C-alpha positions as CSV (number, residue, x, y, z in Angstrom):
1,M,100.7,-46.6,-49.0
2,T,101.0,-42.8,-48.0
3,T,98.0,-40.6,-49.4
4,T,98.7,-36.9,-50.1
5,V,96.2,-34.8,-48.7
6,L,95.8,-31.0,-49.7
7,A,94.6,-28.7,-46.8
8,A,93.4,-25.5,-48.7
9,G,92.5,-23.4,-45.7
10,D,91.8,-19.7,-45.5
11,R,91.7,-17.1,-42.3
12,F,88.6,-18.6,-40.8
13,V,89.1,-22.5,-41.2
14,L,93.0,-22.4,-41.1
15,P,95.0,-24.6,-43.1
16,G,96.6,-25.8,-39.9
17,L,93.2,-26.7,-38.6
18,L,92.4,-28.8,-41.3
19,S,95.7,-30.4,-41.3
20,D,95.7,-31.4,-37.5
21,A,92.1,-32.7,-38.1
22,V,93.1,-35.0,-40.9
23,R,96.0,-36.3,-39.2
24,A,94.0,-37.0,-36.0
25,R,91.2,-38.5,-38.2
26,A,93.2,-40.4,-40.9
27,G,96.3,-41.8,-38.9
28,A,99.9,-41.9,-40.1
29,D,99.6,-42.7,-43.6
30,V,99.1,-39.3,-44.9
31,E,100.9,-36.6,-46.2
32,V,99.4,-33.2,-45.8
33,R,100.4,-30.1,-47.7
34,E,98.8,-26.5,-47.0
35,L,97.7,-24.0,-49.2
36,A,96.2,-20.5,-47.7
37,L,93.5,-18.9,-49.5
38,P,92.6,-15.3,-49.1
39,W,89.2,-15.2,-47.7
40,P,87.6,-13.5,-45.9
41,H,90.1,-10.7,-46.4
42,V,89.5,-10.9,-50.1
43,P,85.7,-11.7,-50.6
44,F,84.4,-14.7,-52.3
45,G,82.9,-14.8,-55.6
46,P,82.5,-16.8,-58.7
47,V,85.5,-18.5,-60.0
48,A,84.8,-19.9,-63.7
49,E,81.5,-21.8,-63.5
50,V,81.5,-21.9,-59.6
51,R,80.1,-19.5,-57.1
52,E,81.2,-18.3,-53.8
53,A,84.8,-19.4,-54.1
54,S,88.3,-18.4,-53.2
55,G,91.7,-18.4,-54.8
56,T,92.3,-19.2,-58.4
57,E,92.1,-22.3,-60.7
58,E,95.9,-22.1,-61.4
59,E,97.3,-22.0,-57.6
60,L,94.7,-25.1,-57.0
61,I,95.9,-27.1,-59.9
62,A,99.5,-26.5,-58.8
63,A,98.9,-27.4,-55.1
64,L,96.6,-30.5,-56.0
65,R,99.7,-32.0,-58.2
66,G,99.8,-35.7,-56.8
67,A,97.0,-35.2,-54.4
68,R,94.3,-37.9,-54.0
69,V,92.2,-35.8,-51.6
70,C,91.7,-32.1,-50.8
71,V,89.8,-30.7,-47.7
72,T,88.8,-27.0,-48.3
73,Q,86.2,-24.3,-47.3
74,M,86.5,-22.3,-50.3
75,A,88.7,-23.4,-53.2
76,P,87.2,-23.9,-56.4
77,L,86.6,-27.3,-57.8
78,T,86.0,-26.5,-61.6
79,E,86.0,-28.4,-64.7
80,R,89.6,-27.2,-65.5
81,V,90.5,-28.1,-61.9
82,L,89.5,-31.8,-62.5
83,A,90.6,-32.2,-65.8
84,A,94.4,-31.1,-64.7
85,C,94.4,-33.3,-61.5
86,P,93.5,-37.0,-62.3
87,D,95.0,-38.1,-59.3
88,L,92.2,-36.4,-57.3
89,E,89.6,-38.8,-55.7
90,L,87.7,-36.9,-52.7
91,F,86.9,-33.4,-52.5
92,C,85.7,-32.3,-49.1
93,V,84.0,-28.8,-48.8
94,S,83.8,-27.8,-45.0
95,R,80.6,-25.8,-45.6
96,G,77.0,-26.5,-45.5
97,G,76.9,-27.0,-49.2
98,P,79.3,-27.6,-51.9
99,V,78.8,-24.4,-53.6
100,N,82.4,-24.0,-54.5
101,A,82.3,-27.3,-56.4
102,N,81.0,-28.3,-59.7
103,V,79.3,-31.5,-58.4
104,E,78.4,-32.5,-61.9
105,A,81.7,-32.4,-63.6
106,A,83.2,-34.2,-60.5
107,T,80.9,-36.9,-60.9
108,R,81.9,-37.4,-64.7
109,H,85.6,-37.4,-63.5
110,G,85.0,-40.1,-60.8
111,V,85.7,-37.6,-57.8
112,A,83.7,-37.8,-54.7
113,V,82.3,-34.4,-53.2
114,C,81.6,-34.1,-49.5
115,Y,80.2,-31.5,-47.3
116,A,79.8,-30.5,-43.7
117,P,76.1,-29.9,-42.8
118,G,75.3,-28.5,-39.6
119,R,78.8,-27.0,-38.8
120,N,77.6,-23.6,-38.2
121,A,74.1,-24.2,-37.2
122,A,74.5,-23.1,-33.5
123,A,76.5,-20.1,-34.3
124,T,73.8,-18.9,-37.0
125,A,71.0,-19.8,-34.6
126,E,72.5,-17.6,-31.7
127,H,73.4,-14.9,-34.1
128,T,69.8,-15.1,-35.4
129,L,68.6,-14.6,-31.7
130,G,70.9,-11.6,-31.2
131,L,69.6,-9.8,-34.3
132,I,66.0,-10.4,-33.5
133,L,66.4,-8.9,-29.9
134,A,68.6,-6.1,-31.4
135,A,66.0,-5.2,-34.3
136,A,62.9,-5.4,-32.3
137,R,64.4,-3.5,-29.1
138,H,66.5,-0.8,-31.4
139,I,69.5,-1.9,-29.4
140,P,72.3,-0.7,-31.8
141,D,70.7,2.8,-32.5
142,L,70.1,3.1,-28.7
143,H,74.1,2.3,-28.4
144,A,75.1,4.7,-30.9
145,D,72.9,7.6,-29.5
146,L,74.3,6.9,-25.8
147,R,78.1,6.8,-27.2
148,G,77.2,10.2,-28.9
149,G,76.3,11.6,-25.7
150,R,72.4,11.5,-26.3
151,W,70.0,9.9,-23.8
152,R,67.0,8.4,-25.6
153,G,64.2,8.7,-23.0
154,D,61.8,9.0,-25.7
155,F,62.1,5.3,-26.5
156,Y,59.9,4.9,-23.5
157,D,57.1,6.4,-25.6
158,Y,54.6,3.8,-26.4
159,D,54.9,4.2,-30.2
160,N,58.6,3.6,-30.0
161,C,58.7,0.7,-27.7
162,G,59.6,-2.5,-29.0
163,P,57.9,-5.9,-28.8
164,E,58.7,-8.6,-26.3
165,I,59.5,-12.2,-27.3
166,E,57.0,-13.8,-24.8
167,G,53.7,-13.9,-26.0
168,A,55.0,-13.0,-29.7
169,T,54.1,-15.3,-32.8
170,V,57.4,-15.9,-34.7
171,G,57.2,-17.5,-38.2
172,L,60.1,-19.7,-39.2
173,I,60.8,-20.1,-43.0
174,G,62.8,-23.2,-43.1
175,Y,63.1,-25.6,-40.4
176,G,66.5,-27.3,-40.8
177,A,69.3,-27.6,-38.2
178,I,69.4,-23.8,-37.6
179,G,65.8,-23.3,-37.5
180,R,65.1,-25.7,-35.0
181,R,67.3,-24.2,-32.6
182,V,65.9,-20.8,-33.2
183,A,62.5,-22.5,-32.4
184,A,63.8,-23.9,-29.2
185,A,65.4,-20.9,-27.8
186,L,62.2,-18.8,-28.8
187,S,59.9,-21.2,-27.2
188,A,61.9,-21.2,-24.1
189,L,61.3,-17.2,-24.0
190,G,57.6,-17.8,-24.6
191,A,57.3,-17.3,-28.2
192,R,54.5,-19.4,-30.2
193,I,56.3,-20.8,-33.3
194,L,54.8,-21.0,-36.6
195,V,57.0,-23.2,-39.3
196,H,56.7,-23.1,-43.1
197,D,58.8,-25.9,-44.7
198,P,57.6,-28.1,-47.3
199,Y,60.1,-30.8,-46.3
200,V,59.0,-31.0,-42.8
201,T,55.9,-33.2,-41.5
202,G,53.7,-32.0,-38.6
203,D,55.2,-34.9,-36.6
204,A,58.6,-33.8,-37.0
205,L,57.5,-30.3,-35.0
206,G,56.6,-31.9,-31.7
207,D,55.1,-29.8,-29.3
208,T,57.1,-26.7,-30.0
209,A,55.8,-25.4,-33.3
210,A,52.7,-25.7,-35.5
211,K,53.2,-25.8,-39.5
212,A,51.4,-23.1,-41.6
213,D,51.4,-22.2,-45.0
214,L,53.4,-19.4,-46.1
215,G,50.5,-17.0,-46.2
216,D,49.1,-17.9,-43.0
217,L,52.6,-17.6,-41.5
218,L,53.4,-14.0,-43.0
219,A,49.9,-12.9,-41.7
220,E,50.0,-14.1,-38.3
221,S,53.7,-13.5,-37.1
222,D,55.1,-10.4,-35.3
223,I,58.7,-11.9,-36.1
224,V,59.6,-13.7,-39.4
225,S,62.8,-15.3,-39.6
226,L,64.4,-16.9,-42.9
227,H,66.1,-20.2,-42.6
228,A,65.5,-21.7,-46.0
229,R,68.2,-23.0,-48.6
230,L,68.4,-20.7,-51.7
231,T,67.2,-23.1,-54.5
232,P,65.6,-22.2,-57.7
233,E,62.2,-22.7,-56.1
234,T,63.1,-20.5,-53.1
235,E,64.7,-17.6,-55.0
236,G,62.8,-14.6,-54.5
237,L,60.5,-16.6,-51.9
238,L,59.3,-12.8,-50.3
239,G,58.8,-10.0,-52.7
240,A,56.6,-7.0,-52.5
241,A,53.4,-9.0,-52.2
242,E,54.4,-11.2,-49.3
243,I,56.1,-8.4,-47.4
244,A,52.4,-6.4,-47.7
245,R,50.9,-9.6,-46.1
246,M,52.8,-9.2,-43.1
247,R,51.5,-7.9,-39.9
248,P,51.8,-4.2,-39.6
249,G,54.6,-3.4,-37.2
250,A,56.3,-7.2,-37.7
251,V,60.0,-7.6,-37.6
252,L,61.9,-9.4,-40.4
253,V,65.2,-11.2,-40.0
254,N,67.3,-13.1,-42.8
255,C,70.5,-15.1,-41.9
256,A,69.7,-17.7,-44.6
257,R,70.6,-16.1,-48.2
258,G,70.4,-12.9,-49.6
259,G,68.4,-14.3,-52.8
260,L,65.1,-15.2,-50.6
261,L,64.2,-11.6,-50.5
262,D,63.5,-8.6,-52.4
263,Y,65.5,-6.0,-50.4
264,G,63.8,-3.0,-52.5
265,A,60.4,-4.1,-51.2
266,V,62.0,-4.5,-47.5
267,C,63.4,-0.9,-47.8
268,A,59.9,0.5,-48.8
269,A,57.9,-1.4,-46.0
270,L,60.5,0.0,-43.4
271,E,60.2,3.6,-45.1
272,S,56.5,3.5,-44.7
273,G,56.3,2.0,-41.3
274,H,54.5,-1.2,-42.4
275,L,57.6,-3.2,-40.9
276,H,58.7,-2.0,-37.3
277,A,62.2,-3.2,-38.1
278,A,64.5,-5.6,-39.9
279,A,67.6,-7.4,-39.2
280,F,70.1,-8.8,-41.9
281,D,73.2,-10.8,-42.3
282,V,73.1,-11.8,-46.1
283,Y,72.0,-9.6,-49.1
284,A,71.5,-10.0,-52.7
285,E,75.1,-8.4,-53.6
286,E,77.9,-8.9,-51.3
287,P,79.7,-6.9,-50.3
288,V,76.8,-4.5,-49.9
289,P,77.3,-1.5,-52.3
290,P,78.0,1.6,-50.8
291,D,75.2,3.4,-52.2
292,A,72.5,0.7,-51.5
293,R,69.2,1.6,-50.3
294,L,69.3,-0.5,-47.4
295,L,72.0,1.3,-45.9
296,T,70.0,4.4,-45.2
297,A,66.7,2.7,-44.5
298,P,65.2,3.2,-40.9
299,N,65.2,0.7,-38.1
300,V,67.5,-2.1,-39.9
301,V,70.1,-3.9,-38.1
302,L,73.2,-5.2,-40.5
303,T,76.0,-7.4,-40.2
304,P,78.2,-8.5,-42.9
305,H,77.3,-12.3,-43.5
306,V,79.1,-13.3,-40.1
307,A,76.5,-15.1,-38.4
308,G,78.4,-18.7,-38.9
309,A,81.7,-16.9,-37.5
310,S,82.7,-18.7,-34.4
311,R,85.8,-20.4,-33.3
312,Q,84.0,-23.4,-32.8
313,V,82.6,-23.3,-36.1
314,A,86.2,-23.4,-37.6
315,H,87.1,-26.4,-35.4
316,K,83.7,-28.3,-36.2
317,A,84.1,-27.7,-39.9
318,A,87.5,-29.2,-39.8
319,D,86.6,-32.2,-38.0
320,I,83.6,-33.1,-40.1
321,V,85.7,-33.1,-43.3
322,A,88.5,-34.8,-41.8
323,A,86.2,-37.4,-40.7
324,E,85.0,-38.0,-44.1
325,V,88.7,-38.5,-45.1
326,G,89.0,-41.1,-42.4
327,R,86.0,-42.9,-43.9
328,F,87.5,-42.8,-47.3
329,L,90.9,-43.9,-46.6
330,T,89.4,-46.9,-44.5
331,G,86.9,-48.0,-47.1
332,R,83.8,-47.0,-44.9
333,P,80.7,-45.1,-46.3
334,L,80.9,-41.6,-46.7
335,A,78.4,-39.8,-44.4
336,H,77.9,-36.5,-46.4
337,C,78.6,-37.2,-50.1
338,A,76.8,-35.1,-52.4
339,N,77.6,-37.1,-55.6
340,P,76.9,-40.6,-54.0
341,A,76.3,-42.0,-57.6
342,V,80.3,-41.8,-58.2
343,L,80.8,-44.2,-55.3
344,D,78.0,-46.6,-57.0
345,A,79.5,-46.5,-60.3
346,G,83.0,-47.6,-58.7
347,G,84.6,-44.3,-60.0
348,V,86.6,-43.9,-56.6
349,H,88.9,-46.2,-55.1
350,R,88.4,-46.2,-51.5
351,G,90.8,-47.5,-49.1
352,P,94.6,-47.2,-48.7
């Protein structure tokens, strides 16, 4: 029996990448139709009750007609979509978490939701390293000055010099796939690594890092980098009080989620000189408003939520979700299911 699969891609994880990966993983008994969503040329945002989605409920409902499986990065799986698409059994999100899917509603409708953990771990870790070096050594400012005809010899002044990685203490808040890669790279450059992550035991850190509570990490670290997930427990994790505890002259980096951090407090710390520099790829509001204080704060490096943007990430994302489709169609256990209760309850017909 032929299974209809919707490949709802965008301008990053292309529909064709998803289609090719599904055909390679699922075999000949699939009919793949494609839908092109506008992200990133049109920013993602909330769609009905889900956040960080692209496209509309109406176009997804039309495209899903008769489809048993959907592979996507940004398409919105809402209560309305689920109610209108009774043939749907598997919804695969090619992201680190299914933030564009109403997982609770999917469970009620008997739809399994999968995701793609680790797809952008290498890319985000590399971008984090780039931001740390760029902020600590003022690389973007020096580049802009030189392009503008100004030779900044004054950055050899002791007070203007940035810190080295070798011999520095780096505090990592979160120690998942990205944090571990950042730790390994910085350890190779001679840094001492502290980790705050309530889900990681000391044994899991090996010889490259030591566990610390948040207060000690902030007080001892020359560089602090955020790698935690945004949850109700971590929202606003670093506010004015926590930033005040950081070592004077420290560098703060966030490539995780904007909601972890009070950016107003960061700006105040940069303006006062308490922080040497900061670098961010994620923000409390995206796109960043043109009048945001962060855009005029001193000694800050900003990138527009692109840490996970590499061609390899797009291919990895497509392959991870396509592998789930292959498992689903052959009756094997799913590797990354956000709602395994729906499988236990027999709400999904797996296999051909």
